[in-house]
Structure formats: C-alpha cells, structure tokens
FIDO-187367 format. One record per residue (C-alpha): residue number from 0; x, y, z; residue in three letters; chain. Coordinates in steps of 0.05 Angstrom, whole numbers, plus 5000, padded with zeros to 4 digits. Example, Ala and Ser with C-alpha at 12.3 -4.5 7.8 and 13.67 -1.06 7.14 Angstrom:
BEGIN
miro:0&xx:5246&yy:4910&zz:5156&tike:ALA&balo:A
miro:1&xx:5273&yy:4979&zz:5143&tike:SER&balo:A
//
This chain:
BEGIN
miro:0&xx:7101&yy:7316&zz:2544&tike:MET&balo:A
miro:1&xx:7019&yy:7351&zz:2559&tike:ARG&balo:A
miro:2&xx:6996&yy:7385&zz:2500&tike:ARG&balo:A
miro:3&xx:6988&yy:7459&zz:2525&tike:LEU&balo:A
miro:4&xx:6913&yy:7497&zz:2509&tike:ILE&balo:A
miro:5&xx:6939&yy:7571&zz:2478&tike:SER&balo:A
miro:6&xx:6903&yy:7630&zz:2516&tike:ILE&balo:A
miro:7&xx:6861&yy:7662&zz:2469&tike:VAL&balo:A
miro:8&xx:6822&yy:7732&zz:2495&tike:GLY&balo:A
miro:9&xx:6829&yy:7779&zz:2532&tike:LEU&balo:A
miro:10&xx:6838&yy:7756&zz:2613&tike:LEU&balo:A
miro:11&xx:6796&yy:7790&zz:2645&tike:CYS&balo:A
miro:12&xx:6785&yy:7804&zz:2723&tike:VAL&balo:A
miro:13&xx:6716&yy:7767&zz:2751&tike:VAL&balo:A
miro:14&xx:6682&yy:7760&zz:2809&tike:SER&balo:A
miro:15&xx:6661&yy:7700&zz:2837&tike:VAL&balo:A
miro:16&xx:6647&yy:7677&zz:2918&tike:SER&balo:A
miro:17&xx:6633&yy:7613&zz:2952&tike:ILE&balo:A
miro:18&xx:6613&yy:7621&zz:3022&tike:ARG&balo:A
miro:19&xx:6682&yy:7605&zz:3068&tike:ALA&balo:A
miro:20&xx:6670&yy:7572&zz:3139&tike:GLU&balo:A
miro:21&xx:6660&yy:7620&zz:3195&tike:ALA&balo:A
miro:22&xx:6726&yy:7581&zz:3231&tike:ALA&balo:A
miro:23&xx:6771&yy:7567&zz:3253&tike:PRO&balo:A
miro:24&xx:6804&yy:7550&zz:3178&tike:GLY&balo:A
miro:25&xx:6805&yy:7528&zz:3111&tike:ALA&balo:A
miro:26&xx:6839&yy:7483&zz:3063&tike:ALA&balo:A
miro:27&xx:6845&yy:7488&zz:2990&tike:TYR&balo:A
miro:28&xx:6864&yy:7449&zz:2934&tike:SER&balo:A
miro:29&xx:6854&yy:7453&zz:2855&tike:ALA&balo:A
miro:30&xx:6813&yy:7408&zz:2803&tike:THR&balo:A
miro:31&xx:6861&yy:7407&zz:2751&tike:ASN&balo:A
miro:32&xx:6811&yy:7405&zz:2703&tike:ALA&balo:A
miro:33&xx:6829&yy:7416&zz:2636&tike:ALA&balo:A
miro:34&xx:6759&yy:7448&zz:2612&tike:ASN&balo:A
miro:35&xx:6758&yy:7484&zz:2669&tike:GLY&balo:A
miro:36&xx:6797&yy:7489&zz:2739&tike:ASN&balo:A
miro:37&xx:6778&yy:7516&zz:2801&tike:GLN&balo:A
miro:38&xx:6805&yy:7518&zz:2865&tike:VAL&balo:A
miro:39&xx:6750&yy:7465&zz:2914&tike:LEU&balo:A
miro:40&xx:6740&yy:7496&zz:2981&tike:VAL&balo:A
miro:41&xx:6746&yy:7459&zz:3051&tike:LEU&balo:A
miro:42&xx:6712&yy:7478&zz:3114&tike:ALA&balo:A
miro:43&xx:6763&yy:7463&zz:3174&tike:ARG&balo:A
miro:44&xx:6730&yy:7441&zz:3237&tike:ALA&balo:A
miro:45&xx:6754&yy:7459&zz:3310&tike:ALA&balo:A
miro:46&xx:6773&yy:7394&zz:3305&tike:ASP&balo:A
miro:47&xx:6820&yy:7387&zz:3256&tike:GLY&balo:A
miro:48&xx:6772&yy:7347&zz:3208&tike:THR&balo:A
miro:49&xx:6746&yy:7368&zz:3137&tike:LEU&balo:A
miro:50&xx:6692&yy:7392&zz:3094&tike:ALA&balo:A
miro:51&xx:6684&yy:7398&zz:3026&tike:LEU&balo:A
miro:52&xx:6629&yy:7461&zz:3010&tike:GLN&balo:A
miro:53&xx:6645&yy:7487&zz:2942&tike:GLY&balo:A
miro:54&xx:6688&yy:7507&zz:2884&tike:SER&balo:A
miro:55&xx:6697&yy:7553&zz:2858&tike:VAL&balo:A
miro:56&xx:6724&yy:7569&zz:2780&tike:PRO&balo:A
miro:57&xx:6793&yy:7599&zz:2772&tike:THR&balo:A
miro:58&xx:6779&yy:7628&zz:2692&tike:GLY&balo:A
miro:59&xx:6841&yy:7581&zz:2666&tike:GLY&balo:A
miro:60&xx:6843&yy:7503&zz:2641&tike:LEU&balo:A
miro:61&xx:6886&yy:7448&zz:2681&tike:GLY&balo:A
miro:62&xx:6923&yy:7399&zz:2643&tike:SER&balo:A
miro:63&xx:6877&yy:7331&zz:2669&tike:GLY&balo:A
miro:64&xx:6931&yy:7295&zz:2689&tike:THR&balo:A
miro:65&xx:6990&yy:7301&zz:2750&tike:GLY&balo:A
miro:66&xx:7041&yy:7358&zz:2751&tike:LEU&balo:A
miro:67&xx:7094&yy:7322&zz:2790&tike:GLY&balo:A
miro:68&xx:7099&yy:7393&zz:2828&tike:ASN&balo:A
miro:69&xx:7091&yy:7423&zz:2905&tike:GLN&balo:A
miro:70&xx:7061&yy:7489&zz:2925&tike:GLY&balo:A
miro:71&xx:7022&yy:7499&zz:2854&tike:GLY&balo:A
miro:72&xx:6963&yy:7533&zz:2902&tike:VAL&balo:A
miro:73&xx:6988&yy:7583&zz:2946&tike:ARG&balo:A
miro:74&xx:6968&yy:7628&zz:2999&tike:LEU&balo:A
miro:75&xx:7005&yy:7689&zz:3025&tike:THR&balo:A
miro:76&xx:7038&yy:7710&zz:3084&tike:ASP&balo:A
miro:77&xx:6987&yy:7752&zz:3106&tike:ASP&balo:A
miro:78&xx:6923&yy:7699&zz:3088&tike:GLY&balo:A
miro:79&xx:6895&yy:7755&zz:3045&tike:ARG&balo:A
miro:80&xx:6899&yy:7727&zz:2978&tike:PHE&balo:A
miro:81&xx:6906&yy:7655&zz:2950&tike:LEU&balo:A
miro:82&xx:6947&yy:7638&zz:2882&tike:LEU&balo:A
miro:83&xx:6929&yy:7587&zz:2836&tike:VAL&balo:A
miro:84&xx:6964&yy:7554&zz:2774&tike:VAL&balo:A
miro:85&xx:6921&yy:7533&zz:2711&tike:ASN&balo:A
miro:86&xx:6962&yy:7484&zz:2677&tike:ALA&balo:A
miro:87&xx:6933&yy:7474&zz:2616&tike:GLY&balo:A
miro:88&xx:6925&yy:7563&zz:2591&tike:SER&balo:A
miro:89&xx:7001&yy:7579&zz:2631&tike:ASP&balo:A
miro:90&xx:6962&yy:7626&zz:2669&tike:ASP&balo:A
miro:91&xx:6958&yy:7638&zz:2749&tike:VAL&balo:A
miro:92&xx:6896&yy:7662&zz:2783&tike:SER&balo:A
miro:93&xx:6886&yy:7705&zz:2842&tike:VAL&balo:A
miro:94&xx:6834&yy:7703&zz:2894&tike:PHE&balo:A
miro:95&xx:6817&yy:7764&zz:2953&tike:ARG&balo:A
miro:96&xx:6814&yy:7710&zz:3025&tike:VAL&balo:A
miro:97&xx:6751&yy:7726&zz:3065&tike:SER&balo:A
miro:98&xx:6702&yy:7714&zz:3114&tike:HIS&balo:A
miro:99&xx:6652&yy:7710&zz:3045&tike:GLU&balo:A
miro:100&xx:6695&yy:7667&zz:3010&tike:GLY&balo:A
miro:101&xx:6733&yy:7681&zz:2947&tike:LEU&balo:A
miro:102&xx:6740&yy:7727&zz:2896&tike:THR&balo:A
miro:103&xx:6771&yy:7723&zz:2842&tike:LEU&balo:A
miro:104&xx:6814&yy:7784&zz:2829&tike:THR&balo:A
miro:105&xx:6865&yy:7784&zz:2773&tike:ASP&balo:A
miro:106&xx:6893&yy:7720&zz:2722&tike:ARG&balo:A
miro:107&xx:6954&yy:7740&zz:2681&tike:VAL&balo:A
miro:108&xx:7003&yy:7704&zz:2641&tike:PRO&balo:A
miro:109&xx:7049&yy:7653&zz:2673&tike:SER&balo:A
miro:110&xx:7108&yy:7684&zz:2639&tike:GLY&balo:A
miro:111&xx:7130&yy:7612&zz:2607&tike:GLY&balo:A
miro:112&xx:7088&yy:7543&zz:2588&tike:HIS&balo:A
miro:113&xx:7057&yy:7499&zz:2640&tike:GLN&balo:A
miro:114&xx:7060&yy:7543&zz:2703&tike:PRO&balo:A
miro:115&xx:7065&yy:7487&zz:2757&tike:ILE&balo:A
miro:116&xx:7093&yy:7529&zz:2826&tike:SER&balo:A
miro:117&xx:7092&yy:7588&zz:2862&tike:ILE&balo:A
miro:118&xx:7130&yy:7623&zz:2911&tike:ALA&balo:A
miro:119&xx:7104&yy:7683&zz:2948&tike:VAL&balo:A
miro:120&xx:7161&yy:7728&zz:2993&tike:ASP&balo:A
miro:121&xx:7107&yy:7785&zz:3021&tike:GLY&balo:A
miro:122&xx:7088&yy:7820&zz:2958&tike:ARG&balo:A
miro:123&xx:7143&yy:7793&zz:2917&tike:LEU&balo:A
miro:124&xx:7112&yy:7722&zz:2869&tike:VAL&balo:A
miro:125&xx:7149&yy:7682&zz:2827&tike:TYR&balo:A
miro:126&xx:7120&yy:7621&zz:2775&tike:VAL&balo:A
miro:127&xx:7156&yy:7563&zz:2762&tike:LEU&balo:A
miro:128&xx:7135&yy:7549&zz:2687&tike:ASN&balo:A
miro:129&xx:7161&yy:7485&zz:2668&tike:ALA&balo:A
miro:130&xx:7160&yy:7486&zz:2593&tike:GLY&balo:A
miro:131&xx:7105&yy:7437&zz:2570&tike:GLY&balo:A
miro:132&xx:7137&yy:7405&zz:2516&tike:ALA&balo:A
miro:133&xx:7201&yy:7366&zz:2491&tike:VAL&balo:A
miro:134&xx:7253&yy:7414&zz:2488&tike:ASN&balo:A
miro:135&xx:7213&yy:7472&zz:2519&tike:ASP&balo:A
miro:136&xx:7245&yy:7525&zz:2567&tike:VAL&balo:A
miro:137&xx:7239&yy:7513&zz:2642&tike:ASP&balo:A
miro:138&xx:7244&yy:7583&zz:2675&tike:ASN&balo:A
miro:139&xx:7209&yy:7628&zz:2729&tike:VAL&balo:A
miro:140&xx:7180&yy:7687&zz:2720&tike:SER&balo:A
miro:141&xx:7172&yy:7742&zz:2768&tike:GLY&balo:A
miro:142&xx:7117&yy:7793&zz:2794&tike:PHE&balo:A
miro:143&xx:7093&yy:7835&zz:2843&tike:ARG&balo:A
miro:144&xx:7025&yy:7834&zz:2873&tike:LEU&balo:A
miro:145&xx:6986&yy:7899&zz:2893&tike:SER&balo:A
miro:146&xx:6946&yy:7907&zz:2954&tike:ALA&balo:A
miro:147&xx:6879&yy:7901&zz:2915&tike:HIS&balo:A
miro:148&xx:6898&yy:7828&zz:2883&tike:GLY&balo:A
miro:149&xx:6930&yy:7851&zz:2820&tike:LYS&balo:A
miro:150&xx:7005&yy:7811&zz:2788&tike:LEU&balo:A
miro:151&xx:7046&yy:7853&zz:2749&tike:ALA&balo:A
miro:152&xx:7102&yy:7821&zz:2707&tike:ALA&balo:A
miro:153&xx:7168&yy:7848&zz:2741&tike:ILE&balo:A
miro:154&xx:7207&yy:7865&zz:2676&tike:ALA&balo:A
miro:155&xx:7270&yy:7828&zz:2668&tike:GLY&balo:A
miro:156&xx:7253&yy:7779&zz:2723&tike:SER&balo:A
miro:157&xx:7253&yy:7712&zz:2677&tike:THR&balo:A
miro:158&xx:7307&yy:7662&zz:2696&tike:ARG&balo:A
miro:159&xx:7327&yy:7588&zz:2648&tike:ALA&balo:A
miro:160&xx:7338&yy:7526&zz:2685&tike:LEU&balo:A
miro:161&xx:7396&yy:7493&zz:2685&tike:SER&balo:A
miro:162&xx:7371&yy:7454&zz:2616&tike:ALA&balo:A
miro:163&xx:7299&yy:7446&zz:2574&tike:ALA&balo:A
miro:164&xx:7258&yy:7397&zz:2607&tike:SER&balo:A
miro:165&xx:7285&yy:7378&zz:2682&tike:THR&balo:A
miro:166&xx:7224&yy:7353&zz:2700&tike:GLY&balo:A
miro:167&xx:7225&yy:7421&zz:2761&tike:PRO&balo:A
miro:168&xx:7188&yy:7400&zz:2823&tike:ALA&balo:A
miro:169&xx:7179&yy:7466&zz:2861&tike:GLU&balo:A
miro:170&xx:7202&yy:7539&zz:2880&tike:VAL&balo:A
miro:171&xx:7202&yy:7578&zz:2941&tike:GLU&balo:A
miro:172&xx:7236&yy:7637&zz:2974&tike:PHE&balo:A
miro:173&xx:7285&yy:7616&zz:3027&tike:THR&balo:A
miro:174&xx:7246&yy:7661&zz:3096&tike:PRO&balo:A
miro:175&xx:7287&yy:7724&zz:3098&tike:ASP&balo:A
miro:176&xx:7288&yy:7730&zz:3025&tike:GLY&balo:A
miro:177&xx:7350&yy:7723&zz:3007&tike:ARG&balo:A
miro:178&xx:7347&yy:7663&zz:2961&tike:LEU&balo:A
miro:179&xx:7299&yy:7630&zz:2898&tike:LEU&balo:A
miro:180&xx:7302&yy:7554&zz:2901&tike:ILE&balo:A
miro:181&xx:7278&yy:7502&zz:2846&tike:VAL&balo:A
miro:182&xx:7281&yy:7426&zz:2849&tike:THR&balo:A
miro:183&xx:7297&yy:7398&zz:2786&tike:GLU&balo:A
miro:184&xx:7281&yy:7322&zz:2787&tike:LYS&balo:A
miro:185&xx:7303&yy:7302&zz:2716&tike:ASN&balo:A
miro:186&xx:7377&yy:7334&zz:2731&tike:THR&balo:A
miro:187&xx:7377&yy:7324&zz:2804&tike:ASN&balo:A
miro:188&xx:7397&yy:7387&zz:2810&tike:LEU&balo:A
miro:189&xx:7381&yy:7442&zz:2863&tike:ILE&balo:A
miro:190&xx:7377&yy:7520&zz:2831&tike:ASP&balo:A
miro:191&xx:7399&yy:7576&zz:2873&tike:THR&balo:A
miro:192&xx:7377&yy:7643&zz:2855&tike:PHE&balo:A
miro:193&xx:7398&yy:7716&zz:2890&tike:HIS&balo:A
miro:194&xx:7339&yy:7762&zz:2895&tike:VAL&balo:A
miro:195&xx:7353&yy:7830&zz:2896&tike:SER&balo:A
miro:196&xx:7317&yy:7889&zz:2938&tike:ALA&balo:A
miro:197&xx:7282&yy:7898&zz:2867&tike:HIS&balo:A
miro:198&xx:7262&yy:7832&zz:2859&tike:GLY&balo:A
miro:199&xx:7311&yy:7809&zz:2812&tike:LEU&balo:A
miro:200&xx:7347&yy:7744&zz:2804&tike:LEU&balo:A
miro:201&xx:7419&yy:7734&zz:2796&tike:SER&balo:A
miro:202&xx:7446&yy:7687&zz:2741&tike:ALA&balo:A
miro:203&xx:7423&yy:7610&zz:2765&tike:ILE&balo:A
miro:204&xx:7481&yy:7565&zz:2804&tike:THR&balo:A
miro:205&xx:7458&yy:7493&zz:2809&tike:SER&balo:A
miro:206&xx:7477&yy:7444&zz:2851&tike:THR&balo:A
miro:207&xx:7485&yy:7368&zz:2864&tike:ALA&balo:A
miro:208&xx:7432&yy:7329&zz:2900&tike:SER&balo:A
miro:209&xx:7457&yy:7283&zz:2952&tike:THR&balo:A
miro:210&xx:7400&yy:7237&zz:2931&tike:GLY&balo:A
miro:211&xx:7367&yy:7219&zz:2865&tike:LEU&balo:A
miro:212&xx:7290&yy:7249&zz:2850&tike:THR&balo:A
miro:213&xx:7304&yy:7320&zz:2886&tike:PRO&balo:A
miro:214&xx:7229&yy:7337&zz:2886&tike:PHE&balo:A
miro:215&xx:7183&yy:7377&zz:2941&tike:GLY&balo:A
miro:216&xx:7229&yy:7428&zz:2991&tike:PHE&balo:A
miro:217&xx:7211&yy:7466&zz:3055&tike:SER&balo:A
miro:218&xx:7257&yy:7520&zz:3083&tike:ILE&balo:A
miro:219&xx:7262&yy:7507&zz:3170&tike:GLY&balo:A
miro:220&xx:7306&yy:7554&zz:3219&tike:ARG&balo:A
miro:221&xx:7363&yy:7583&zz:3196&tike:HIS&balo:A
miro:222&xx:7339&yy:7584&zz:3131&tike:ASP&balo:A
miro:223&xx:7359&yy:7511&zz:3122&tike:ARG&balo:A
miro:224&xx:7331&yy:7471&zz:3061&tike:LEU&balo:A
miro:225&xx:7301&yy:7403&zz:3066&tike:PHE&balo:A
miro:226&xx:7289&yy:7366&zz:3007&tike:VAL&balo:A
miro:227&xx:7255&yy:7297&zz:2991&tike:SER&balo:A
miro:228&xx:7289&yy:7247&zz:2943&tike:GLU&balo:A
miro:229&xx:7233&yy:7192&zz:2906&tike:ALA&balo:A
miro:230&xx:7297&yy:7160&zz:2882&tike:PHE&balo:A
miro:231&xx:7263&yy:7139&zz:2814&tike:GLY&balo:A
miro:232&xx:7203&yy:7109&zz:2858&tike:GLY&balo:A
miro:233&xx:7251&yy:7047&zz:2872&tike:ALA&balo:A
miro:234&xx:7208&yy:7003&zz:2922&tike:ALA&balo:A
miro:235&xx:7224&yy:7019&zz:3003&tike:ASP&balo:A
miro:236&xx:7284&yy:7073&zz:2974&tike:GLY&balo:A
miro:237&xx:7275&yy:7142&zz:2978&tike:SER&balo:A
miro:238&xx:7298&yy:7190&zz:3028&tike:ALA&balo:A
miro:239&xx:7309&yy:7262&zz:3061&tike:VAL&balo:A
miro:240&xx:7367&yy:7302&zz:3059&tike:SER&balo:A
miro:241&xx:7385&yy:7374&zz:3094&tike:SER&balo:A
miro:242&xx:7422&yy:7430&zz:3066&tike:TYR&balo:A
miro:243&xx:7449&yy:7495&zz:3096&tike:SER&balo:A
miro:244&xx:7439&yy:7550&zz:3047&tike:THR&balo:A
miro:245&xx:7480&yy:7602&zz:3088&tike:GLU&balo:A
miro:246&xx:7532&yy:7608&zz:3032&tike:GLY&balo:A
miro:247&xx:7480&yy:7628&zz:2970&tike:GLY&balo:A
miro:248&xx:7481&yy:7547&zz:2956&tike:LYS&balo:A
miro:249&xx:7470&yy:7488&zz:2990&tike:PRO&balo:A
miro:250&xx:7509&yy:7452&zz:3027&tike:GLU&balo:A
miro:251&xx:7496&yy:7383&zz:3065&tike:VAL&balo:A
miro:252&xx:7479&yy:7379&zz:3139&tike:ILE&balo:A
miro:253&xx:7444&yy:7305&zz:3131&tike:THR&balo:A
miro:254&xx:7450&yy:7261&zz:3068&tike:ALA&balo:A
miro:255&xx:7384&yy:7218&zz:3045&tike:SER&balo:A
miro:256&xx:7363&yy:7202&zz:3111&tike:ALA&balo:A
miro:257&xx:7315&yy:7143&zz:3092&tike:PRO&balo:A
miro:258&xx:7229&yy:7138&zz:3098&tike:THR&balo:A
miro:259&xx:7245&yy:7067&zz:3078&tike:THR&balo:A
miro:260&xx:7166&yy:7082&zz:3046&tike:GLU&balo:A
miro:261&xx:7168&yy:7086&zz:2972&tike:THR&balo:A
miro:262&xx:7171&yy:7154&zz:2930&tike:ALA&balo:A
miro:263&xx:7183&yy:7208&zz:2977&tike:ALA&balo:A
miro:264&xx:7151&yy:7270&zz:2939&tike:CYS&balo:A
miro:265&xx:7118&yy:7318&zz:2983&tike:TRP&balo:A
miro:266&xx:7139&yy:7361&zz:3047&tike:LEU&balo:A
miro:267&xx:7121&yy:7399&zz:3088&tike:VAL&balo:A
miro:268&xx:7139&yy:7417&zz:3162&tike:ILE&balo:A
miro:269&xx:7126&yy:7443&zz:3224&tike:THR&balo:A
miro:270&xx:7107&yy:7527&zz:3243&tike:PRO&balo:A
miro:271&xx:7154&yy:7519&zz:3310&tike:ASN&balo:A
miro:272&xx:7213&yy:7478&zz:3260&tike:GLY&balo:A
miro:273&xx:7212&yy:7418&zz:3304&tike:ARG&balo:A
miro:274&xx:7189&yy:7367&zz:3250&tike:TYR&balo:A
miro:275&xx:7177&yy:7353&zz:3178&tike:LEU&balo:A
miro:276&xx:7133&yy:7305&zz:3143&tike:TYR&balo:A
miro:277&xx:7141&yy:7276&zz:3081&tike:VAL&balo:A
miro:278&xx:7086&yy:7230&zz:3043&tike:THR&balo:A
miro:279&xx:7107&yy:7179&zz:3006&tike:ASN&balo:A
miro:280&xx:7059&yy:7162&zz:2940&tike:THR&balo:A
miro:281&xx:7081&yy:7099&zz:2922&tike:GLY&balo:A
miro:282&xx:7069&yy:7064&zz:2996&tike:SER&balo:A
miro:283&xx:7008&yy:7110&zz:3020&tike:ALA&balo:A
miro:284&xx:7035&yy:7138&zz:3079&tike:SER&balo:A
miro:285&xx:7072&yy:7197&zz:3113&tike:VAL&balo:A
miro:286&xx:7138&yy:7188&zz:3146&tike:SER&balo:A
miro:287&xx:7170&yy:7239&zz:3191&tike:GLY&balo:A
miro:288&xx:7230&yy:7266&zz:3211&tike:PHE&balo:A
miro:289&xx:7257&yy:7306&zz:3272&tike:ALA&balo:A
miro:290&xx:7299&yy:7359&zz:3253&tike:ILE&balo:A
miro:291&xx:7358&yy:7375&zz:3312&tike:ALA&balo:A
miro:292&xx:7383&yy:7452&zz:3324&tike:SER&balo:A
miro:293&xx:7434&yy:7434&zz:3273&tike:ASP&balo:A
miro:294&xx:7397&yy:7413&zz:3227&tike:GLY&balo:A
miro:295&xx:7396&yy:7334&zz:3228&tike:THR&balo:A
miro:296&xx:7338&yy:7286&zz:3215&tike:LEU&balo:A
miro:297&xx:7316&yy:7223&zz:3263&tike:THR&balo:A
miro:298&xx:7263&yy:7188&zz:3238&tike:LEU&balo:A
miro:299&xx:7205&yy:7192&zz:3289&tike:ILE&balo:A
miro:300&xx:7171&yy:7126&zz:3278&tike:THR&balo:A
miro:301&xx:7216&yy:7067&zz:3270&tike:PRO&balo:A
miro:302&xx:7207&yy:7030&zz:3207&tike:GLY&balo:A
miro:303&xx:7200&yy:7111&zz:3181&tike:GLY&balo:A
miro:304&xx:7110&yy:7095&zz:3172&tike:LYS&balo:A
miro:305&xx:7083&yy:7158&zz:3217&tike:THR&balo:A
miro:306&xx:7017&yy:7158&zz:3184&tike:GLY&balo:A
miro:307&xx:6972&yy:7114&zz:3136&tike:VAL&balo:A
miro:308&xx:6942&yy:7163&zz:3085&tike:THR&balo:A
miro:309&xx:6899&yy:7148&zz:3024&tike:GLY&balo:A
miro:310&xx:6917&yy:7119&zz:2963&tike:ALA&balo:A
miro:311&xx:6971&yy:7151&zz:2931&tike:GLY&balo:A
miro:312&xx:6986&yy:7220&zz:2978&tike:PRO&balo:A
miro:313&xx:7012&yy:7279&zz:2918&tike:ILE&balo:A
miro:314&xx:7022&yy:7337&zz:2969&tike:ASP&balo:A
miro:315&xx:7018&yy:7352&zz:3042&tike:ALA&balo:A
miro:316&xx:6999&yy:7414&zz:3089&tike:ALA&balo:A
miro:317&xx:7004&yy:7431&zz:3156&tike:VAL&balo:A
miro:318&xx:6955&yy:7475&zz:3187&tike:SER&balo:A
miro:319&xx:6985&yy:7547&zz:3210&tike:TRP&balo:A
miro:320&xx:6963&yy:7538&zz:3281&tike:ASN&balo:A
miro:321&xx:7009&yy:7472&zz:3276&tike:GLY&balo:A
miro:322&xx:6956&yy:7429&zz:3298&tike:HIS&balo:A
miro:323&xx:6942&yy:7383&zz:3239&tike:PHE&balo:A
miro:324&xx:6973&yy:7352&zz:3179&tike:LEU&balo:A
miro:325&xx:6929&yy:7339&zz:3112&tike:TYR&balo:A
miro:326&xx:6948&yy:7302&zz:3050&tike:THR&balo:A
miro:327&xx:6921&yy:7302&zz:2984&tike:LEU&balo:A
miro:328&xx:6911&yy:7233&zz:2958&tike:ASN&balo:A
miro:329&xx:6908&yy:7220&zz:2891&tike:GLU&balo:A
miro:330&xx:6891&yy:7152&zz:2887&tike:GLY&balo:A
miro:331&xx:6824&yy:7161&zz:2919&tike:ASP&balo:A
miro:332&xx:6801&yy:7230&zz:2916&tike:GLY&balo:A
miro:333&xx:6813&yy:7242&zz:2975&tike:SER&balo:A
miro:334&xx:6841&yy:7285&zz:3043&tike:VAL&balo:A
miro:335&xx:6870&yy:7256&zz:3104&tike:THR&balo:A
miro:336&xx:6881&yy:7293&zz:3163&tike:ALA&balo:A
miro:337&xx:6916&yy:7285&zz:3234&tike:PHE&balo:A
miro:338&xx:6929&yy:7313&zz:3293&tike:VAL&balo:A
miro:339&xx:7008&yy:7329&zz:3310&tike:VAL&balo:A
miro:340&xx:7020&yy:7324&zz:3373&tike:HIS&balo:A
miro:341&xx:7085&yy:7347&zz:3415&tike:GLU&balo:A
miro:342&xx:7122&yy:7288&zz:3398&tike:ASP&balo:A
miro:343&xx:7114&yy:7296&zz:3325&tike:GLY&balo:A
miro:344&xx:7078&yy:7227&zz:3326&tike:THR&balo:A
miro:345&xx:7010&yy:7234&zz:3282&tike:LEU&balo:A
miro:346&xx:6935&yy:7213&zz:3300&tike:THR&balo:A
miro:347&xx:6886&yy:7200&zz:3248&tike:PRO&balo:A
miro:348&xx:6822&yy:7245&zz:3255&tike:VAL&balo:A
miro:349&xx:6790&yy:7230&zz:3177&tike:GLY&balo:A
miro:350&xx:6789&yy:7226&zz:3117&tike:THR&balo:A
miro:351&xx:6744&yy:7277&zz:3064&tike:THR&balo:A
miro:352&xx:6718&yy:7245&zz:3009&tike:PRO&balo:A
miro:353&xx:6692&yy:7269&zz:2934&tike:GLY&balo:A
miro:354&xx:6755&yy:7309&zz:2910&tike:LEU&balo:A
miro:355&xx:6772&yy:7289&zz:2834&tike:PRO&balo:A
miro:356&xx:6829&yy:7260&zz:2808&tike:LYS&balo:A
miro:357&xx:6868&yy:7303&zz:2779&tike:SER&balo:A
miro:358&xx:6862&yy:7357&zz:2844&tike:SER&balo:A
miro:359&xx:6934&yy:7388&zz:2849&tike:ASN&balo:A
miro:360&xx:6955&yy:7436&zz:2903&tike:GLY&balo:A
miro:361&xx:6934&yy:7444&zz:2976&tike:LEU&balo:A
miro:362&xx:6936&yy:7499&zz:3020&tike:ALA&balo:A
miro:363&xx:6914&yy:7504&zz:3087&tike:VAL&balo:A
miro:364&xx:6898&yy:7561&zz:3141&tike:ARG&balo:A
//
C-alpha cells in the first residue's frame, strides 16, 4: 500500500477563491498530487463542453496515484458546498460554492487513514477510509456539516468494514437516508449500515456481491442499488447488477448483466432514473443500460459500447439537468463530454485535455 504522509501541526481555515463560470454549470475534479492536492475547476457551456479554468488548493495532500475509488469529490445536495478527500494527509477539505468561485471553509481529519470517498445526505456526511497500510483498519466515519461549511466529527460514529485491507471503493447513502452502503473490491462484499435519526450507524451487515470485484455504484428510484463489477479486469468480462434495498440489505434483481467490455468500474444514473452508465477502464468506453420500472437492466447499445472515451476512464458524472455525461480519463488526462439523448444513446460533444493523470473524482452541476 502507498505510504501516507501524516498530518503535522494545526489545521487552519484558509480562504482562497477562483472565479467560476457565469452559467450554466461547472465540473470539479482533484489533482490528487502528493505535493499538494488542488481542486480543478472546469466551466460548463450550454452545449455541454468544458473549459479548464484553474485550480484551488485544498490545503491537504493527495496520494499521487490511483485510489481505486468513486466519490472522492462530492457536491452537497443543494450545491452550496464541495467536499474533497486528501488521501495523502488523511483529511477532508470543504469549499463554499458561489458565483464568485470556490472558497475553502474547513479541513478536518477524516477519522481514519487514506480517505477515498464521501457520502452526503443533507448535512450528514460520512467518509470512507481505505486504511492505507497492510492490516490497517478500513472504516467509515461520520460528520455534521454546518451552514457555514464546517465539519464536526460525530462521536461514536466510526464503524470498521468487514476486515482489514478490503479494498473499499465507494460510500453512499440511499436517497431516503436510512442506509449507508459500501462496496469492498477485495472481499466481493457489499456492506450496509442502518442510519439512526442522530446520524449514528448500526452494526455492519455484509452481503456477497453477485459478481466479482464490486466497484462503483449509484442508487436510483425506490432506493434500488446498481453496482459495477470489474471481475478482476478480465477481458470483456465486466457486468452490472441491480438490487432492492427495501429489506435493509441488497436483494438481487438483475444478476451480473454483461457490459461485454473490460474493467467496468465507475457507475452513474441519470436524474430521471431511466438510464445508468458505467465506464470501462480497460476498453476506453461507456456502457449504457436502460433501467426498467422493476429495476431490471437492458443494454442500450448492442455490443455494449454506448460511447467511446479518452484513455483509461476512471470516473463519471451526469450534469444535474441530466443532459450531459462526463468521464474523467486517467490515461490521457482528459474529460470526455457526451449529450444524453431521450433514448439513452450518447453523442460525444468534445474532450477537454490538460488535467494531471493523477486526477481523481468528478462532480458536475
């Protein structure tokens, strides 16, 4: 595992701003640089194309290498704050989002080692810590986010995952806020925690994934869970599964629907809940699925290749209006933009180059 750099000295609140786009939206990623993590700001034009505007320091450190994660950069539901993991300094940074740009409002320890993913439900925040060393404990830890952008740790909120070195990928709440979910790549498990009215978690329940290497996931209508399965990177062997969570743990709806592509890892759902898209890192492509009313899955494009991305897509995001899909491409340091059509098909509208290849996380509004 990568060696982490410990936090030294006091954590300070630093105010740094960069002018954001006037309208209609923006995208955010993080450099994940080991010598100083920064948020990358990309302006979104009305046609969906992105333009790299600049960067804002998080005050923390990145890992400098891939994190095998989804959700390292998250916007709050109301769009007022952006939260970013600093995997190299074991902390999380918070930025206020405004028309004037991003302003750093807080930076706090993550409650563990090597934070890689953030879940947000209103003002309740949970951070997934991937351990950072052999036999180090992987965990989730809770916080409250104030109206001023300050994070306060919730006493007694930290919960260990199923084992040490589980290779966790993502943490996320169900839309009703009653469950917190984590995927574990190394153990092929999906963890669920019940969330109390006070933001505390129950004991862990771990359920076997229907396919190998459960990775990124999103939660759609009726709190249904959709999980990518990388199958250890087997050539053309990836899949996506859907689950019901009504009983408080995943129950299979569609088991391992093939993408026919390689290393399906990152997964997003359109705001209307009709379509999901998964990036295939080994195939430089996106596979789209239509989501039926009962949660079953059908490939949008015969053969599974709904869109072609830049090299090594490692994350994805859909704009809040549902009109555009974006992929972060680690292999060539770019972001690919697509128009999302009414039938779920995709049309590429441009590629934005110039991002560091260490970049991690993608959030779009």
